[in-house]
C-alpha positions as CSV (number, residue, x, y, z in Angstrom):
1,M,-4.6,0.7,3.3
2,Q,-8.1,-0.1,4.6
3,A,-10.9,0.5,2.2
4,S,-12.9,2.4,4.7
5,H,-10.2,4.9,5.4
6,H,-8.4,7.4,2.9
7,P,-5.5,9.8,3.6
8,R,-7.9,12.7,2.1
9,Q,-9.9,12.3,5.2
10,N,-7.2,14.3,6.9
11,R,-7.7,17.7,5.5
12,L,-4.0,18.7,5.6
13,L,-3.2,15.7,3.3
14,A,-6.2,16.4,0.9
15,A,-4.8,19.9,0.5
16,L,-1.8,18.3,-1.4
17,P,-2.1,17.9,-5.3
18,A,-2.6,14.3,-6.4
19,D,0.7,13.8,-7.7
20,E,2.3,14.5,-4.2
21,L,-0.3,12.6,-2.2
22,D,0.4,9.7,-4.5
23,M,4.0,9.9,-3.8
24,L,3.4,9.8,0.0
25,A,0.3,7.5,0.1
26,G,2.6,4.2,-0.1
27,D,4.3,5.2,3.1
28,L,1.4,6.2,5.1
29,D,0.2,3.6,7.6
30,S,-3.6,3.6,8.5
31,V,-3.6,3.1,12.4
32,P,-6.3,2.9,15.0
33,M,-6.0,5.8,17.6
34,R,-7.4,4.6,20.7
35,L,-8.9,6.9,23.4
36,G,-5.9,7.6,25.9
37,D,-3.2,6.4,23.4
38,M,0.0,8.3,24.2
39,L,1.5,9.2,20.8
40,Y,4.6,10.9,22.3
41,E,6.1,11.8,25.7
42,P,8.1,14.7,27.0
43,G,11.8,14.3,26.3
44,R,11.5,11.1,24.2
45,P,12.4,10.9,20.6
46,S,9.4,10.8,18.3
47,R,9.4,8.0,15.5
48,H,6.3,9.1,13.8
49,A,4.2,11.9,12.7
50,Y,0.3,11.3,12.9
51,F,-2.4,12.6,10.5
52,P,-5.8,12.1,12.2
53,T,-8.8,11.6,10.3
54,T,-11.5,10.7,12.9
55,A,-9.7,11.1,15.9
56,V,-8.9,14.0,18.2
57,V,-5.5,14.4,19.9
58,S,-4.9,16.7,22.9
59,L,-1.3,18.3,23.3
60,H,-0.4,18.9,26.8
61,Y,2.3,20.2,29.0
62,V,3.3,18.0,31.9
63,T,4.5,19.5,35.1
64,E,7.1,18.1,37.4
65,S,4.2,17.0,39.8
66,G,2.5,15.2,36.9
67,A,-0.3,18.0,36.2
68,V,-1.2,18.6,32.8
69,A,-2.5,21.4,30.8
70,E,-3.7,21.4,27.3
71,T,-1.7,23.6,24.9
72,A,-3.4,22.7,21.8
73,G,-5.7,20.3,20.0
74,V,-5.2,18.6,16.7
75,G,-8.1,16.8,14.5
76,A,-8.4,16.1,10.7
77,E,-7.2,19.5,10.0
78,G,-3.5,18.9,10.9
79,M,-0.9,16.8,12.2
80,V,0.9,15.6,15.2
81,G,4.7,15.8,15.3
82,I,5.8,19.3,14.0
83,S,9.1,18.9,15.7
84,L,10.2,16.2,13.4
85,F,10.5,18.6,10.4
86,M,11.5,21.7,12.5
87,G,14.8,20.1,13.5
88,G,14.1,18.5,16.9
89,D,13.5,14.9,17.7
90,S,11.4,15.4,20.8
91,T,9.5,18.1,22.8
92,T,8.7,19.1,26.2
93,G,5.0,18.1,26.0
94,S,2.9,15.1,25.3
95,A,0.4,13.9,22.9
96,V,-2.7,12.0,24.1
97,V,-5.5,10.5,22.1
98,L,-8.7,12.7,23.3
99,A,-11.3,11.0,21.1
100,G,-10.7,7.6,19.5
101,G,-10.8,7.1,15.8
102,H,-8.3,6.6,13.1
103,G,-5.3,8.3,11.6
104,Y,-2.4,7.8,9.2
105,R,1.3,7.4,10.5
106,L,4.3,8.3,8.7
107,E,7.9,7.4,9.7
108,R,10.1,10.4,10.8
109,R,12.8,9.7,7.9
110,L,10.1,9.5,5.3
111,L,8.4,12.8,6.5
112,V,11.8,14.5,6.4
113,Q,12.5,13.3,2.9
114,A,8.9,14.6,1.6
115,F,9.6,18.0,3.5
116,D,12.9,18.4,1.8
117,R,11.5,17.9,-1.7
118,A,10.2,21.5,-0.9
119,G,6.8,20.8,-2.6
120,T,3.3,21.8,-1.4
121,L,3.5,19.5,1.6
122,R,6.5,21.6,2.9
123,S,4.6,24.8,2.4
124,A,1.5,23.4,4.1
125,L,3.4,22.1,7.1
126,L,5.2,25.3,7.8
127,R,1.9,27.2,7.5
128,Y,0.2,24.7,9.8
129,A,3.2,24.8,12.4
130,Q,2.5,28.6,12.5
131,A,-1.2,28.1,13.1
132,L,-0.4,25.7,15.8
133,I,2.1,28.2,17.5
134,T,-1.0,30.5,17.5
135,Q,-2.8,27.9,19.5
136,F,0.0,27.6,22.0
137,A,0.2,31.3,22.3
138,Q,-3.6,31.8,22.8
139,A,-3.8,29.0,25.4
140,A,-1.2,30.7,27.7
141,A,-3.1,34.0,27.5
142,C,-6.5,32.2,27.9
143,Y,-5.4,30.4,31.1
144,C,-4.0,33.8,32.6
145,H,-6.8,36.2,31.6
146,H,-10.0,34.5,31.0
147,S,-12.7,33.0,33.1
148,V,-13.4,29.2,33.6
149,E,-16.6,29.7,31.8
150,Q,-14.7,31.7,28.8
151,Q,-12.3,28.9,28.8
152,F,-14.8,25.9,29.0
153,S,-16.8,27.5,26.0
154,R,-13.9,28.0,24.0
155,W,-12.6,24.4,24.6
156,L,-16.1,23.1,23.9
157,L,-16.3,24.7,20.7
158,S,-12.9,23.8,19.6
159,T,-13.5,20.1,20.5
160,V,-16.8,19.8,18.6
161,D,-15.5,21.6,15.6
162,R,-12.8,18.9,15.5
163,A,-15.0,15.7,16.3
164,P,-16.4,13.8,13.6
165,A,-20.2,13.1,13.7
166,G,-20.9,11.2,16.8
167,D,-20.2,11.6,20.3
168,L,-17.0,12.4,22.4
169,V,-16.9,10.5,25.7
170,L,-14.8,12.3,28.4
171,T,-14.9,12.5,32.2
172,Q,-15.6,15.8,33.9
173,E,-12.2,15.1,35.7
174,L,-10.5,15.0,32.5
175,V,-11.9,18.1,31.0
176,A,-11.1,20.0,34.5
177,G,-7.7,18.6,34.5
178,L,-7.1,19.8,30.8
179,L,-8.2,23.4,32.0
180,G,-6.3,23.3,35.3
181,V,-9.4,23.7,37.2
182,R,-11.6,21.8,39.6
183,R,-14.4,19.6,38.5
184,E,-17.0,21.5,40.4
185,T,-16.2,24.7,38.4
186,I,-16.9,22.7,35.0
187,T,-20.2,21.6,36.5
188,Q,-21.2,25.1,37.2
189,A,-20.0,26.3,34.0
190,A,-22.0,23.8,32.3
191,G,-25.1,24.5,34.4
192,R,-24.9,28.4,33.5
193,L,-24.5,27.5,29.8
194,Q,-27.4,25.4,29.9
195,D,-29.6,28.2,31.6
196,L,-28.7,30.3,28.7
197,G,-30.0,27.6,26.2
198,Y,-26.6,27.2,24.6
199,I,-26.0,23.8,25.5
200,R,-27.9,20.7,26.9
201,Y,-26.3,19.1,29.6
202,R,-28.2,15.9,31.1
203,R,-26.6,12.7,32.6
204,G,-23.2,13.9,31.6
205,H,-24.1,14.5,28.0
206,I,-23.3,17.9,26.6
207,S,-25.0,18.7,23.1
208,V,-24.2,22.2,21.6
209,L,-27.7,23.6,20.9
210,D,-26.5,27.1,19.7
211,H,-23.2,27.3,18.5
212,A,-23.3,31.0,17.8
213,G,-24.7,31.7,21.2
214,L,-21.9,29.7,22.8
215,Q,-19.5,31.8,21.0
216,T,-20.6,34.9,23.0
217,C,-19.7,33.1,26.2
218,A,-16.1,32.0,24.8
219,C,-13.3,34.3,24.7
220,E,-11.6,35.6,21.6
221,C,-9.1,32.9,21.7
222,Y,-11.5,30.6,19.8
223,G,-11.9,33.2,16.9
224,V,-8.3,34.0,16.8
225,V,-7.2,30.4,16.3
226,K,-9.7,29.6,13.7
227,T,-9.3,32.8,11.8
228,E,-5.5,32.2,11.7
229,L,-6.0,28.6,10.4
230,R,-8.3,29.8,7.8
231,R,-5.7,32.6,6.9
232,L,-2.7,30.2,6.6
233,L,-4.5,27.3,5.1
234,P,-7.8,28.6,3.5
235,Q,-8.4,25.2,1.8
236,L,-9.0,23.5,5.1
237,A,-12.7,23.6,5.4
238,D,-14.7,23.2,8.7
239,R,-15.6,19.6,9.8
240,P,-19.1,19.0,10.8
241,R,-19.9,19.5,14.4
242,A,-20.6,16.8,17.0
243,D,-22.0,16.5,20.5
244,V,-19.9,16.1,23.5
245,V,-20.2,13.5,26.1
246,C,-19.1,14.0,29.8
247,N,-19.3,11.5,32.4
């Protein structure tokens, strides 16, 4: 493992007792997670679980026409690949790196072995899976019942919470695609949030100036997901916030 990276940078792994993490550490591979990397694709068997440390991963549902919608996000608070310990080798969605960084990779067989030992890792993974399911459910409700401004505010807050210190580079087309809306509507929403003083939007650069204020524009989905994660895994502290860059 590289000296500049450590499994405890992933808060799910950091929640493990030292002896359990030591048993797992030798099997964890430190890997770069580059912007746009596809970690798994719909219907294809997954060989590894991923524990992001400084990367952010977007979980997608992909339609037959190729359109995507984000169903959940994963950062240092969690892992990618819950199907591996829940009895399935594949999913109907995909996982794509949204913000480049690093993470740790664990082979499916080794994850299942660790899960079957029924220690703290098993309990943490099951609780995290429940929190992730909450994200899926809230995303479905959000797309159906909430305005684009509410959705964008919720997405921006969640992304900033997951990103490490620094900038997250995204195109407006990508953000619009993840939310299933037109780019122009994202531009309009960003303009209104700037007028309210909650964000600064200049030359494609979005900075959150008033986190609490931005929450007043977001739907309840942001708070529900955050509260559920804290309830299920209270040891997972929030990560420092970062700016988001959109071109």
